C-alpha positions in Angstrom: 10.4 31.2 34.1 7.9 28.6 35.7 6.9 27.7 39.0 5.3 24.8 40.0 2.3 24.9 42.3 1.5 23.0 45.8 -1.5 20.9 46.1 -3.3 18.5 48.4 -4.0 14.9 46.9 -7.6 14.4 47.0 -7.6 10.8 45.3 -5.6 8.7 43.6 -6.2 6.1 40.7 -3.3 4.7 39.3 -0.9 7.0 38.0 -3.5 9.9 38.4 -4.2 12.1 41.0 -6.7 14.6 41.6 -5.4 17.5 43.6 -6.8 20.6 45.4 -5.1 23.7 44.3 -6.9 26.7 46.6 -10.4 25.0 46.0 -9.4 24.5 42.3 -9.5 20.6 41.4 -7.6 19.4 38.7 -6.1 15.9 37.7 -2.3 15.6 37.5 0.0 12.7 36.6 2.0 11.2 39.1 4.7 9.1 36.5 7.5 11.2 37.7 7.5 10.4 41.5 9.1 7.2 42.8 7.5 7.7 46.1 4.0 6.5 46.8 1.1 9.2 47.0 -1.9 8.9 48.9 -4.8 11.2 49.6 -3.7 14.1 52.1 -0.7 14.1 50.7 1.0 17.5 49.6 2.8 17.5 45.9 4.3 20.0 43.7 2.7 20.3 40.4 4.3 21.4 37.2 1.9 21.6 33.8 -0.1 18.8 35.0 2.9 16.5 36.4 3.8 16.1 40.0 7.4 17.0 40.1 8.0 16.1 44.2 6.2 15.1 47.0 6.2 18.0 49.9 7.6 16.4 53.2 5.2 16.4 55.8 7.2 19.0 58.1 7.6 21.5 55.3 3.8 21.4 54.3 2.9 24.7 56.3 5.8 26.3 55.5 5.6 25.5 51.7 2.1 26.6 51.4 2.8 30.1 53.5 5.5 30.8 51.0 3.0 30.6 48.1 0.3 32.4 50.0 2.6 35.2 50.3 3.7 35.3 46.8 -0.3 34.8 45.3 -1.2 37.8 47.7 1.7 40.3 46.6 1.2 39.1 43.1 0.7 42.2 41.2 3.3 42.2 38.1 5.4 39.4 39.8 5.8 37.1 36.5 6.4 34.0 38.7 3.4 34.5 40.9 1.3 35.5 37.5 2.3 32.1 36.0 1.1 30.1 39.0 -2.1 32.1 38.8 -2.3 31.7 35.3 -1.9 27.6 35.3 -4.5 27.6 38.2 -7.0 29.8 36.4 -7.0 27.8 33.1 -6.8 24.3 34.8 -10.3 22.5 34.1 -12.6 22.2 37.1 -12.2 18.3 37.9 -16.1 18.3 38.2 -16.4 19.0 34.6 -13.4 16.5 33.3 -14.5 12.6 32.9 -12.5 10.2 35.1 -9.8 8.2 33.0 -10.6 4.9 31.8 -8.4 2.5 32.9 -7.8 -0.6 31.2 
């Protein structure tokens, strides 16, 4: 089972966004979204793709739910999957910016 992770958009360049996941920044693709995403928005990331934008009125509740999952991770395979994906993400500072042609 896979679980997407919520993060806050830091910047957008074309169809690539830099997103902050609890202090880890990584690039994700925005190709799957039909609505505009701006810095400050929150999205759900699944394996490098934004799968949905989180409504402004649901951000606090969504982040709170994920905080509980991560804090109580233990042997929870869903929480372990989220933590594993975030830990394996390249720090955005070490990733070169995409070249848009």
